[in-house]
TORBA-248973 format. One line per 2 residues: number of its first residue (from 1); their letters; for each residue x, y, z of N, C-alpha, C, CB. Coordinates in pm, whole numbers. Atoms other than C-alpha are relative to their C-alpha. Glycine has a CB too. Layout:
REM residues N
NUM = a = X/Y/Z/X/Y/Z/X/Y/Z/X/Y/Z | ...
REM end
This chain:
REM residues 355
1 = ml = 33/5/143/4728/1154/-9381/-138/59/-21/6/-145/-53 | 129/-60/28/4453/1362/-9527/-90/-101/-68/15/124/-88
3 = sr = 95/90/64/4135/1172/-9628/-64/68/-118/-107/-47/100 | 68/-52/117/3954/1213/-9954/-135/-67/-14/85/-21/-128
5 = ap = 135/52/11/3589/1161/-10045/0/-131/-74/-91/101/-70 | 8/129/71/3490/808/-10155/-43/20/-144/-98/-94/71
7 = ll = 40/-4/139/3434/732/-10519/-150/19/-12/44/-126/-72 | 143/-18/22/3099/846/-10652/-65/-131/-41/-25/106/-107
9 = at = 71/124/30/2839/575/-10681/-26/-16/-148/-131/-6/75 | 27/8/144/2802/657/-11052/116/-55/-79/-36/134/-53
11 = lp = -116/48/77/3151/528/-11143/-29/-129/-74/119/-20/92 | 31/122/76/3028/175/-11229/-91/30/-119/-65/-104/91
13 = ll = 89/-35/110/2757/335/-11443/78/62/-114/-109/94/46 | -80/-62/106/3009/547/-11629/86/-104/-70/88/110/57
15 = ag = -77/106/64/3224/241/-11684/-87/-79/-95/61/-92/106 | 92/70/89/2918/70/-11829/-25/79/-125/-130/-29/71
17 = ac = 20/-83/118/2863/364/-12057/117/-10/-94/-23/145/40 | -117/15/85/3217/330/-12180/-5/-132/-76/128/8/82
19 = al = 11/128/68/3156/-36/-12255/-97/8/-115/-42/-108/98 | 95/-16/109/2853/60/-12462/61/74/-116/-124/72/49
21 = at = -60/-81/106/3062/309/-12652/85/-81/-93/82/110/59 | -80/87/88/3271/24/-12792/-72/-130/-30/137/-29/64
23 = gg = 76/122/26/2994/-228/-12832/21/-104/106/37/-57/-132 | -21/95/-110/3101/-389/-12505/111/-97/-29/-125/-75/28
25 = lg = -101/99/40/3390/-566/-12684/140/57/-3/-34/-56/-134 | -131/-57/11/3675/-325/-12711/49/9/-143/97/-79/82
27 = es = -37/-17/139/3684/-345/-13094/-128/-2/-84/100/-110/-47 | 117/-6/86/3443/-281/-13382/-11/-128/-83/7/123/-92
29 = pp = 17/120/83/3292/-572/-13575/41/28/-143/-146/-49/6 | -39/-18/140/3408/-628/-13934/-113/63/-79/39/-135/-64
31 = hg = 99/-63/86/3232/-432/-14208/-94/-106/-56/69/77/-114 | 100/90/57/2911/-597/-14313/-56/-96/100/58/-75/-114
33 = tg = 56/91/-99/2851/-788/-13992/-36/81/123/99/-113/36 | 42/-65/-123/2671/-689/-13672/-62/135/-23/116/14/92
35 = ga = 65/-127/28/2489/-403/-13847/78/79/-101/-16/81/127 | -63/-80/104/2560/-162/-14126/80/112/63/-105/57/-97
37 = pg = -80/-111/-52/2822/109/-14087/-88/117/38/105/44/-103 | 73/-119/-43/2691/402/-13889/-132/-29/67/-23/88/-114
39 = ta = 126/32/-65/2396/212/-13741/4/39/145/-32/-148/-14 | 4/-46/-139/2299/370/-13412/-74/-100/86/-66/137/10
41 = ts = 67/86/-97/2214/154/-13113/-2/73/131/70/-139/15 | 9/-70/-129/2111/260/-12767/-23/-101/110/-113/105/-1
43 = gs = 19/88/-114/2111/107/-12423/-22/82/125/119/-93/18 | 31/-74/-122/1964/224/-12096/107/-25/106/-138/-40/54
45 = ig = -94/14/-111/2204/288/-11807/-67/40/131/125/85/-24 | 72/-24/-125/1934/365/-11554/15/140/54/45/-96/102
47 = ss = -16/-137/-48/2005/737/-11536/-121/82/-38/127/64/-57 | 114/-86/27/1762/1027/-11548/-3/46/-144/2/119/93
49 = tg = -2/-41/139/1873/1096/-11906/-50/-109/-93/140/42/-41 | 60/107/79/1733/767/-12024/103/-91/-60/-85/58/-108
51 = sv = -89/92/69/1981/616/-12270/118/74/-59/-74/-76/-110 | -118/-52/67/2318/662/-12430/5/-60/-139/129/-32/79
53 = ts = -5/47/138/2342/637/-12807/143/8/-50/-94/82/-90 | -136/1/51/2669/537/-12968/6/-77/-129/97/-59/103
55 = ts = -21/70/127/2802/407/-13297/78/-126/24/72/90/-101 | -68/127/-21/2895/41/-13295/45/-62/-130/-88/-95/73
57 = ga = -39/60/127/2952/-18/-13667/145/25/-30/-85/53/-112 | -138/-15/41/3288/-47/-13843/8/101/-111/59/-133/-44
59 = ga = -18/-88/114/3433/154/-14123/54/133/45/-130/18/-76 | -60/-129/-26/3557/508/-14147/-73/74/110/2/84/-125
61 = gg = 76/-72/-101/3276/633/-13922/-11/-74/130/-136/30/-50 | 12/80/-122/3316/360/-13658/80/58/114/44/-141/-26
63 = ss = -69/-51/-118/3441/418/-13304/139/-62/14/-83/-27/126 | -134/51/-27/3803/374/-13188/-8/-116/96/92/110/55
65 = ph = -1/112/-95/3887/48/-13008/18/48/144/111/-99/-36 | -20/-51/-136/3986/267/-12709/-69/134/14/152/13/32
67 = ac = 72/-126/2/3720/532/-12737/-13/64/137/-136/-20/-59 | 22/-60/-130/3686/577/-12364/128/16/79/-98/-82/78
69 = da = -126/-21/-71/4055/596/-12277/12/142/51/117/-33/-90 | -12/-140/-38/4014/973/-12258/-76/32/128/-48/89/-111
71 = sp = 77/-24/-121/3770/940/-11971/78/-43/123/-135/-74/-6 | -72/40/-122/3922/937/-11621/-65/-116/71/9/116/93
73 = dc = 71/109/-67/3665/677/-11521/8/-131/-76/-143/38/20 | -9/121/81/3758/423/-11787/142/-51/-6/-52/26/-141
75 = ga = -132/59/14/4048/183/-11804/34/-20/-146/9/-133/74 | -43/25/137/4236/66/-12113/-106/-79/-75/134/-76/-2
77 = gg = 95/72/83/4003/-42/-12393/-140/-3/56/47/-139/-20 | 134/-4/-55/3697/52/-12192/-19/-85/122/-96/-42/-102
79 = aa = 13/84/-118/3771/-189/-11908/-5/87/125/116/-100/9 | 2/-73/-126/3709/-83/-11549/143/23/46/-81/-77/108
81 = pt = -137/-31/-40/4020/90/-11409/46/-86/116/13/146/35 | -61/72/-112/4255/-103/-11182/131/70/35/24/-151/-35
83 = ct = -127/-60/-44/4574/-15/-10995/121/-70/-61/10/-4/152 | -110/73/62/4780/-247/-11216/-13/-6/-152/7/-140/56
85 = dg = 24/11/144/4664/-171/-11571/99/81/-84/-140/46/-31 | -99/-74/76/4959/50/-11665/-49/131/-57/50/-83/-111
87 = hk = 57/-125/47/4738/354/-11723/-32/90/119/-127/-25/-86 | 48/-94/-100/4661/668/-11527/-150/16/-22/75/138/-9
89 = dg = 144/-2/19/4288/625/-11484/-69/-5/136/-45/-118/-89 | 76/-2/-124/4013/620/-11228/34/123/81/26/-127/81
91 = te = -35/-112/-88/4107/838/-10931/150/8/27/-75/-11/132 | -146/-4/-18/4482/778/-10963/54/139/-31/68/-105/-91
93 = td = -66/-127/29/4708/1082/-10951/117/-19/-96/49/66/128 | -103/36/97/4977/905/-11156/-26/-144/-39/146/18/57
95 = vd = 27/135/53/5005/572/-11334/1/-102/114/105/-38/-107 | 16/109/-97/4874/301/-11100/40/37/143/80/-119/-45
97 = cg = -31/-39/-138/4933/503/-10783/-75/128/36/153/19/19 | 68/-118/-49/4783/776/-10570/-151/-18/5/34/119/-86
99 = gp = 144/11/-14/4421/842/-10493/-38/-88/116/-61/-52/-127 | 45/77/-116/4207/663/-10235/5/-151/-17/-138/39/33
101 = ac = 9/145/23/4221/319/-10400/134/-66/-24/-89/-27/-116 | -127/60/39/4583/266/-10511/111/33/100/41/47/-139
103 = kp = -114/-21/-89/4921/253/-10338/52/142/-16/112/-103/-29 | -60/-134/13/5101/582/-10266/107/2/-109/60/45/135
105 = cs = -96/-15/109/5327/716/-10540/141/22/53/-41/117/-89 | -140/-21/-35/5707/724/-10534/40/144/-30/90/-99/-77
107 = lg = -50/-136/20/5920/1039/-10550/-5/39/-147/143/11/52 | 4/-52/136/5871/1255/-10858/-131/-23/-71/108/-59/-79
109 = kt = 129/28/62/5522/1124/-10932/-100/112/35/-55/-138/46 | 102/-102/-19/5212/1344/-10958/-88/-34/120/-86/15/-127
111 = ca = 82/20/-119/5004/1393/-10645/-96/116/16/89/-15/125 | 95/-106/-32/4714/1595/-10511/7/36/148/-142/-43/-36
113 = va = -12/-22/-144/4754/1553/-10135/115/-86/53/-133/-34/75 | -114/70/-58/5025/1422/-9901/-20/-152/1/24/49/143
115 = gd = 27/143/-5/4853/1083/-9876/22/-72/-131/-138/-22/44 | -28/62/129/4920/1023/-10246/145/-44/-12/-34/96/-113
117 = cq = -145/22/11/5295/996/-10174/53/-94/108/73/134/9 | -68/84/-97/5509/731/-10007/72/85/104/100/-94/-70
119 = sg = -75/-88/-89/5710/1016/-9858/-88/79/94/85/94/-81 | 90/-79/-81/5401/1178/-9713/12/149/-23/22/-29/142
121 = sc = -19/-142/29/5495/1507/-9879/-29/27/-147/143/45/36 | 39/-40/135/5325/1656/-10187/17/151/-11/-147/-43/-34
123 = vs = -28/-142/18/5463/1992/-10301/-18/38/-146/143/35/48 | 29/-46/136/5330/2172/-10609/-37/-116/-92/121/74/-57
125 = gv = 50/111/81/5167/1851/-10728/100/-109/-29/-49/52/-127 | -103/102/23/5483/1638/-10707/40/-60/135/125/62/-72
127 = cv = -45/68/-120/5587/1377/-10448/147/30/24/-24/-152/-10 | -137/-36/-33/5904/1497/-10274/35/-60/136/20/154/1
129 = vg = -45/46/-131/6113/1394/-9975/-47/99/105/154/-16/3 | 50/-88/-104/5950/1534/-9665/101/19/111/-128/-55/57
131 = ig = -87/-19/-116/6098/1636/-9331/4/-130/79/-50/118/89 | -15/125/-72/6237/1336/-9149/54/21/140/90/-93/-76
133 = gs = -58/-7/-133/6329/1268/-8791/148/-25/-2/-67/-98/92 | -142/32/14/6665/1136/-8907/26/-43/-143/45/-111/100
135 = ca = -34/50/134/6851/1034/-9221/-43/-146/-15/152/14/-25 | 39/141/4/6785/670/-9132/-150/-15/-23/41/-70/129
137 = el = 145/5/18/6411/735/-9111/-38/32/-145/-70/99/95 | 28/-36/139/6409/905/-9452/36/-114/-94/77/127/-39
139 = le = -44/109/87/6602/617/-9607/-94/-120/11/142/-42/36 | 94/110/-18/6364/361/-9459/-131/27/-74/-27/-24/149
141 = tn = 124/-37/67/6064/549/-9597/16/7/-150/-50/133/52 | -26/-19/143/6225/616/-9934/128/-74/-39/12/151/-35
143 = pg = -121/76/33/6469/333/-10017/65/50/-129/-33/-149/-13 | -72/-42/119/6738/429/-10264/31/148/-6/-77/-37/-118
145 = lp = -32/-143/0/6768/795/-10165/150/20/-14/-52/69/129 | -144/-26/15/7105/940/-10270/56/81/116/27/74/-131
147 = dg = -64/-90/-95/7356/1116/-10050/-41/143/-31/156/-15/-4 | 35/-139/27/7268/1480/-10007/-56/70/122/-99/8/-112
149 = vy = 53/-83/-107/7110/1754/-9800/-151/-22/12/31/150/-26 | 141/24/-27/6772/1683/-9639/-42/82/123/-28/-152/22
151 = ml = 53/-70/-116/6548/1856/-9386/-33/-101/110/-126/83/-38 | 23/88/-114/6543/1694/-9042/-65/77/115/132/-63/47
153 = dp = 63/-58/-119/6341/1756/-8728/-5/-109/107/-144/57/-32 | -5/111/-96/6456/1502/-8466/-95/15/118/139/-16/52
155 = gg = 83/-20/-118/6258/1662/-8185/-143/36/-31/58/105/83 | 136/-38/34/5940/1731/-8377/-32/144/35/-96/-90/68
157 = gt = 20/-141/-28/5991/2102/-8320/2/36/147/-127/43/-57 | 0/-27/-144/6034/2070/-7943/139/-21/57/-101/-90/72
159 = gd = -124/24/-73/6319/2075/-7694/121/64/-65/23/-147/14 | -125/-54/51/6684/2139/-7778/10/-10/-150/116/-70/64
161 = ag = -12/20/144/6638/2011/-8131/-59/116/-79/-69/-129/-41 | 60/-113/69/6426/2315/-8218/-86/-46/-116/107/96/-50
163 = gp = 78/34/118/6252/2320/-8555/83/-68/-107/-65/123/-56 | -72/68/109/6351/2166/-8890/128/75/-38/-90/-14/-123
165 = fa = -126/-58/45/6706/2224/-9012/59/-89/-108/99/16/119 | -63/73/109/6916/2119/-9310/119/-79/54/44/95/-113
167 = ay = -112/85/-40/7162/1832/-9263/44/-84/-120/-39/-92/120 | -50/85/108/7383/1627/-9491/-14/-146/44/150/34/-34
169 = cd = 21/141/-29/7294/1257/-9508/85/-87/-92/-149/-37/-16 | -70/105/74/7524/973/-9614/-96/-117/-8/138/-40/68
171 = mt = 102/104/19/7270/730/-9759/56/-129/-59/-110/52/-89 | -57/116/69/7515/476/-9902/103/-77/81/62/44/-129
173 = td = -108/66/-73/7809/400/-9668/-53/-76/121/104/101/43 | 37/78/-119/7771/126/-9406/-151/-10/19/62/60/123
175 = gg = 145/14/-9/7402/80/-9486/-76/130/-8/-35/-67/125 | 65/-129/16/7332/455/-9510/-73/47/124/-95/-6/-113
177 = gw = 76/-57/-110/7127/680/-9286/83/77/101/-73/-108/70 | -91/-70/-90/7422/873/-9134/-18/152/-12/146/-40/-28
179 = il = 9/-146/-4/7388/1239/-9027/140/56/22/-99/47/112 | -130/-64/-18/7697/1457/-9067/-7/94/121/41/77/-128
181 = la = -6/-83/-120/7773/1601/-8723/105/109/-13/29/-87/123 | -109/-98/10/8105/1773/-8796/103/-46/-101/65/22/138
183 = tl = -117/28/81/8394/1796/-9038/115/86/53/-26/28/-153 | -115/-67/-58/8727/1882/-8875/118/-20/-95/32/-55/143
185 = rt = -116/15/88/9084/1860/-9009/124/-30/83/22/127/-86 | -128/21/-66/9423/1727/-8915/83/129/-9/76/-120/-64
187 = tn = -90/-116/3/9683/1990/-8832/139/-46/41/-51/114/95 | -137/35/-37/10057/1997/-8770/53/89/111/91/7/-120
189 = vl = -41/-78/-117/10060/2218/-8459/-79/-48/120/-22/153/-24 | 65/47/-122/9968/2151/-8100/-97/102/56/104/-33/103
191 = it = 84/-102/-61/9821/2483/-7990/-88/67/-104/86/103/72 | 97/-61/89/9545/2694/-8138/63/92/-103/-102/76/79
193 = ag = -60/-98/90/9776/2952/-8296/40/-66/-131/121/66/66 | -39/48/132/9807/2895/-8669/-78/-119/-52/142/-35/3
195 = vs = 76/116/47/9560/2607/-8688/-95/41/-111/-79/-64/116 | 99/-48/96/9279/2788/-8867/-68/121/59/-102/-110/-36
197 = ad = 73/-116/-50/9105/3122/-8843/-134/-41/57/-19/103/-111 | 130/48/-47/8785/2923/-8789/13/-74/133/-64/-91/-105
199 = wa = -19/85/-117/8934/2707/-8514/75/73/111/75/-126/-38 | -84/-66/-100/9199/2917/-8341/-80/103/79/120/67/-67
201 = ga = 67/-96/-85/9063/3109/-8047/-147/-30/23/14/135/-58 | 143/32/-14/8716/2958/-8090/-21/-135/65/-69/3/-136
203 = ws = 17/134/-54/8779/2602/-7978/-8/4/153/115/-90/-44 | 15/14/-144/8658/2521/-7629/-89/-120/24/-59/130/66
205 = da = 86/115/-28/8455/2259/-7451/-145/26/-35/11/-39/145 | 135/-30/47/8143/2435/-7584/-7/8/-152/-49/131/61
207 = wf = -5/-9/146/8245/2407/-7949/-122/-64/-65/127/-65/-53 | 108/75/64/7976/2151/-8033/-139/44/44/17/-146/28
209 = hv = 129/-53/-42/7701/2355/-7869/-46/113/-92/9/50/143 | 30/-109/93/7709/2611/-8153/27/-49/-141/86/127/32
211 = vh = -23/34/141/7672/2565/-8529/115/85/-53/-129/21/-85 | -111/-71/63/7996/2655/-8709/1/-30/-149/136/-41/65
213 = gd = -9/17/144/8022/2713/-9082/-126/-62/-60/118/-86/-34 | 111/66/68/7802/2514/-9320/13/-150/18/-3/37/-151
215 = pt = -15/143/-26/7764/2163/-9175/-68/-90/-103/-55/-31/135 | 59/83/106/7572/2051/-9485/99/-26/-113/-126/68/-56
217 = dp = -102/19/103/7895/2061/-9689/106/-96/51/64/137/-41 | -95/99/-53/8096/1741/-9632/144/27/-43/-39/-138/-46
219 = ka = -136/-31/46/8397/1893/-9812/60/118/75/-1/28/-149 | -50/-113/-77/8427/2193/-9581/71/-50/125/-116/96/38
221 = sw = -69/33/-125/8650/2196/-9272/-41/98/108/154/2/-20 | 33/-83/-115/8590/2334/-8923/-148/38/3/86/125/-1
223 = vn = 144/-24/-5/8212/2300/-8949/-65/-106/87/-62/0/-143 | 71/99/-82/7963/2128/-8720/-143/44/26/73/-22/133
225 = qd = 135/-25/-49/7600/2099/-8620/6/20/151/-96/-118/-36 | 18/-2/-145/7486/2181/-8269/-39/-142/41/-109/106/45
227 = as = 22/140/-35/7511/1833/-8118/-130/-22/75/114/-52/82 | 123/18/-78/7211/1895/-7893/-121/-22/-88/-24/120/89
229 = rf = 112/22/93/6987/1888/-8202/-35/-149/-10/33/55/-138 | 21/143/23/7029/1511/-8214/-30/-79/127/119/-58/-67
231 = rp = 24/72/-125/6965/1430/-7850/-126/-85/-4/-10/99/114 | 120/86/2/6608/1303/-7919/23/-134/-72/-113/74/-68
233 = li = -26/123/75/6762/1036/-8145/87/-98/79/67/33/-132 | -103/79/-65/7016/906/-7896/-57/-112/86/88/89/83
235 = tt = 30/118/-81/6972/554/-7757/129/-79/14/-115/-88/-64 | -120/83/-13/7217/284/-7657/35/-69/-131/-20/-104/110
237 = at = -29/58/131/7192/165/-8019/62/101/-96/-128/-57/-61 | -56/-104/85/7323/496/-8157/150/-25/-22/-23/139/62
239 = il = -141/17/35/7660/486/-8333/57/133/-45/18/-108/-110 | -74/-118/43/7911/769/-8375/119/-50/-81/47/89/122
241 = ra = -101/52/93/8142/713/-8673/97/111/-41/-67/-62/-124 | -102/-92/51/8469/885/-8771/54/-55/-131/115/21/104
243 = tn = -48/43/133/8573/873/-9139/84/111/-61/-120/-37/-94 | -71/-100/80/8805/1046/-9381/9/-50/-143/141/30/58
245 = pm = 3/40/141/8826/1047/-9763/130/-63/-49/-31/117/-85 | -131/48/44/9190/933/-9772/16/-150/7/107/64/81
247 = np = -14/145/-15/9145/572/-9658/-125/-57/68/127/-36/81 | 123/59/-53/8881/324/-9537/2/-27/150/-27/-128/-71
249 = vr = -7/27/-144/8995/310/-9170/-98/90/73/143/20/54 | 104/-75/-70/8700/415/-8954/-7/-40/146/-135/-22/-67
251 = ry = 27/29/-140/8605/434/-8590/-151/2/22/71/103/93 | 141/7/-33/8263/333/-8458/-14/-3/153/-68/-126/-65
253 = hf = 21/-7/-144/8176/445/-8103/-147/-31/31/40/139/55 | 137/37/-35/7868/301/-7932/-8/-34/148/-49/-119/-86
255 = gf = 21/34/-140/7715/226/-7593/-31/119/88/119/-71/52 | 33/-118/-81/7634/582/-7485/-149/26/-2/77/124/-51
257 = gp = 141/-35/-8/7296/721/-7383/-19/149/-13/-60/-49/130 | 29/-143/15/7123/1062/-7398/81/88/96/-146/25/22
259 = ad = -75/-81/-96/7294/1189/-7081/147/8/-39/-14/-57/142 | -139/-1/48/7634/1090/-7221/15/93/-119/44/-143/-37
261 = wd = -5/-87/118/7552/1273/-7545/9/147/41/-124/-23/-88 | -5/-138/-47/7509/1592/-7343/143/48/25/-82/15/126
263 = lw = -139/-37/-27/7884/1585/-7280/67/68/-121/80/-124/40 | -50/-80/112/7933/1729/-7630/-10/149/33/-79/-32/-129
265 = ng = 32/-140/-21/7797/2051/-7494/56/58/130/-148/18/-2 | -66/-51/-120/8023/2098/-7194/107/-99/41/-101/22/115
267 = gw = -110/92/-28/8365/1951/-7128/1/-45/146/133/65/-34 | -13/53/-134/8454/1749/-6823/140/-57/14/-109/-107/31
269 = ts = -135/50/-25/8763/1596/-6668/-5/-147/40/70/82/109 | -15/141/-33/8856/1229/-6662/143/-17/52/-29/-94/-125
271 = gs = -134/0/-59/9145/1205/-6420/63/137/-23/89/-113/-60 | -67/-126/31/9387/1468/-6544/-22/42/-145/149/-12/27
273 = in = 20/-25/143/9253/1465/-6901/-132/73/-23/1/-134/-79 | 121/-70/41/9006/1715/-7043/-69/-80/-109/33/144/-49
275 = vv = 75/82/96/8731/1540/-7237/-122/79/-47/-44/-136/63 | 125/-54/53/8451/1660/-7463/-66/-109/-82/24/128/-85
277 = gp = 71/104/73/8185/1428/-7600/-22/-124/85/75/-37/-126 | 35/121/-76/8052/1085/-7491/111/-104/-2/-128/-61/-57
279 = fn = -116/89/3/8393/927/-7435/54/-20/142/110/59/-91 | -62/31/-129/8608/785/-7154/-105/-36/105/85/117/48
281 = ip = 110/46/-84/8291/632/-7010/2/-154/-4/-141/58/-48 | -12/147/-2/8292/264/-6898/-88/-72/-101/-31/-50/136
283 = sv = 92/71/89/7993/172/-7114/29/21/-148/-141/43/29 | -22/-35/141/8126/326/-7436/116/-81/-57/28/151/-14
285 = lv = -99/84/67/8314/99/-7674/31/58/-137/-51/-147/-12 | -38/-43/133/8491/152/-8004/45/-121/-80/111/108/5
287 = st = -39/107/91/8535/-78/-8303/43/64/-131/-117/-102/-23 | -36/-48/134/8693/-38/-8645/-80/-72/-107/150/-21/-25
289 = ka = 82/79/94/8431/-264/-8805/-144/47/5/10/-152/32 | 138/-48/10/8085/-167/-8926/-96/-88/79/-43/4/-145
291 = dl = 86/88/-79/7937/-471/-8750/29/9/150/16/-144/-47 | -34/-29/-139/8090/-341/-8424/67/-117/71/-124/40/76
293 = ss = -67/116/-60/8283/-663/-8369/136/39/55/15/-112/-103 | -132/-18/-63/8602/-689/-8160/18/140/59/111/-27/-101
295 = pl = -10/-136/-54/8537/-366/-7966/99/8/116/-137/48/46 | -86/-31/-113/8767/-204/-7712/-63/115/78/145/35/-46
297 = pa = 50/-117/-74/8687/44/-7432/47/129/-65/46/-5/147 | -34/-127/65/8678/396/-7577/56/96/104/-124/62/-71
299 = ks = -59/-81/-107/8917/547/-7325/69/124/-53/98/-83/79 | -77/-116/47/9162/770/-7510/-73/68/-114/141/-43/-46
301 = ng = 85/-62/101/8890/956/-7693/-60/127/54/-110/-95/-46 | 60/-125/-40/8747/1305/-7691/92/90/78/-121/-27/79
303 = nw = -95/-78/-76/9062/1438/-7532/27/133/-71/131/-78/20 | -25/-130/61/9115/1808/-7587/79/88/96/-132/68/-40
305 = sq = -76/-97/-79/9349/2078/-7471/69/95/-96/103/-71/93 | -70/-102/77/9474/2403/-7621/-21/-15/-151/148/-5/31
307 = gv = 31/4/143/9301/2352/-7953/24/-132/-68/78/102/-67 | -12/132/61/9367/1984/-8007/-124/-82/38/132/-72/46
309 = ff = 112/90/-28/9101/1714/-8022/40/-136/-56/-137/53/-64 | -53/130/39/9204/1349/-8030/-104/-111/21/127/-32/78
311 = lg = 71/127/-16/9020/1022/-8088/104/-111/-17/-118/-15/-105 | -95/110/7/9235/720/-8009/136/32/56/16/-42/-139
313 = ta = -128/-41/-60/9515/912/-7837/-28/93/116/92/68/-105 | 14/-92/-113/9541/1076/-7498/79/127/-28/49/-67/131
315 = tn = -68/-127/20/9636/1442/-7498/143/-6/52/-78/113/69 | -142/-5/-36/10014/1495/-7490/59/-139/22/19/84/125
317 = aa = -52/136/-12/10071/1122/-7523/86/-38/-119/-114/-100/15 | -89/22/114/10306/1163/-7818/-71/-79/-111/127/-75/44
319 = da = 81/63/105/10026/1051/-8053/-10/-151/17/58/33/-138 | 5/145/-24/10023/705/-7891/-133/-58/-45/23/-30/148
321 = dd = 119/68/52/9776/456/-8037/-75/-71/113/40/-102/-109 | 79/64/-105/9489/316/-7827/-19/-149/-23/-133/66/11
323 = gt = 11/142/29/9519/-29/-7983/-91/-31/-117/-48/-71/119 | 90/23/113/9260/16/-8260/66/33/-135/-126/84/17
325 = hs = -69/-43/122/9506/165/-8513/-94/79/-91/57/-123/-77 | 96/-82/76/9242/416/-8616/-8/140/58/-141/-66/0
327 = ry = -5/-131/-65/9354/746/-8468/-54/111/-91/144/32/40 | 50/-120/67/9181/1072/-8562/36/121/86/-155/-8/-26
329 = hv = -52/-113/-76/9339/1403/-8460/-35/134/-62/149/-12/13 | -16/-140/36/9302/1777/-8472/118/46/84/-133/88/26
331 = gs = -120/-34/-73/9651/1887/-8378/100/-114/-2/-34/38/143 | -106/100/2/9978/1701/-8343/91/20/119/79/7/-132
333 = sn = -96/-6/-109/10203/1618/-8051/142/-6/-52/-24/-113/99 | -132/12/62/10491/1583/-8295/14/100/-114/23/-142/-52
335 = ap = -15/-102/103/10485/1911/-8486/147/7/-47/-47/139/54 | 99/-40/101/10554/1983/-8764/-66/-116/-73/66/89/-101
337 = tf = 69/113/62/10432/1630/-8846/-151/13/25/54/-135/55 | 145/-10/-14/10057/1622/-8908/-53/-109/93/-68/-9/-136
339 = gy = 70/100/-78/9819/1444/-8677/-59/-107/-90/-109/65/84 | 51/117/73/9639/1125/-8778/-144/18/-47/10/-123/87
341 = ag = 138/14/49/9327/1064/-8983/-11/-141/-56/-36/109/-110 | 5/139/42/9238/698/-9011/134/-67/11/-50/-10/-142
343 = nq = -132/55/-29/9583/619/-8871/106/34/-103/-10/-148/12 | -101/-50/92/9762/804/-9149/29/145/35/-47/-14/-148
345 = qv = -40/-138/-26/9958/1122/-9082/-5/78/-130/142/7/64 | 25/-66/127/9822/1346/-9354/-86/124/24/-69/-97/-100
347 = dt = 81/-121/-7/9668/1688/-9410/-131/-27/-73/75/123/-61 | 128/35/63/9302/1605/-9471/-116/31/94/-1/-149/-39
349 = pw = 119/-10/-86/8951/1676/-9346/-45/-138/45/-114/73/-73 | 62/124/-44/8776/1408/-9146/-132/33/70/95/-81/94
351 = sl = 137/-30/-41/8416/1377/-9035/-51/-92/109/-92/-9/-119 | 73/76/-99/8198/1263/-8749/-145/-12/-45/8/68/140
353 = wv = 136/29/44/7865/1100/-8834/-75/-70/114/0/-88/-128 | 80/66/-101/7579/983/-8614/-119/-70/-66/-49/102/107
355 = r = 117/75/49/7313/719/-8679/-59/-80/117/39/-97/-120
REM end
């Protein structure tokens, strides 16, 4: 946070001058009392200019009850400024916020430097959402943020994460703070041919190592972020969630670490099954509940072969369920019937989120 110079020592003196400008009361005395209209009085403020002369009488020529409101060093009615007086005064950059003395301002408020903002980002004199390490971090710093596209930099500009990049954040579902990793789609064929021009011929165990399409659009299909961008965020508390817009059935995978996350970027074999992603690992569990209760081992997950990608079903297992009743598929073992999304056989996009 950038520092700013302390308040000038003359501020109390200026506040005193404002008090003199209103007779020290905040209102003019009635006509005929406390001096005739227009009577000039003066009072020393200890400055090199000697005294300040102001009008304290009432009547048409008298001063306004809030004569010093126009001064940035005066509060309402000539009172000393505070951070709770409902006015933009003193060194505040907006009403009761900003500056060296008051709390930082919320989004959309006026600012001068980054330290004037709760978000830590001041652009063109306005507090805006800054670059965050994750969607969850942004939401914690700025409660109430809506769903949308934000700039993230999980690695602080280092390592596989690279520099800042745009990502879509779900700030409302399951407590918010979810980063959109990929949006895929159910299909009604088993092999790559005819699935999608974006998917056919391009799918491999390195699919998630390259950005495809526009991963900031949750309504698009066959798009994804480079999964390695999020490696700095991965801990054993990280959750990978599968959702679709057709129904509320979701999958929550957890219990993997950074080394397991690297499996997105290079397939491996579990027995006779090809796997991509942090799945079929003893420590990884899956639940259909946001509180991660009643979990099961995440065995039949991440299976891929010839352009299919299954969560909750082993490849070529006739779409068998893993016991969670929350299957998510790209491809179908029962063509021309569509694969599953949230345990429903339907043509729909579905998404992977990480938090």
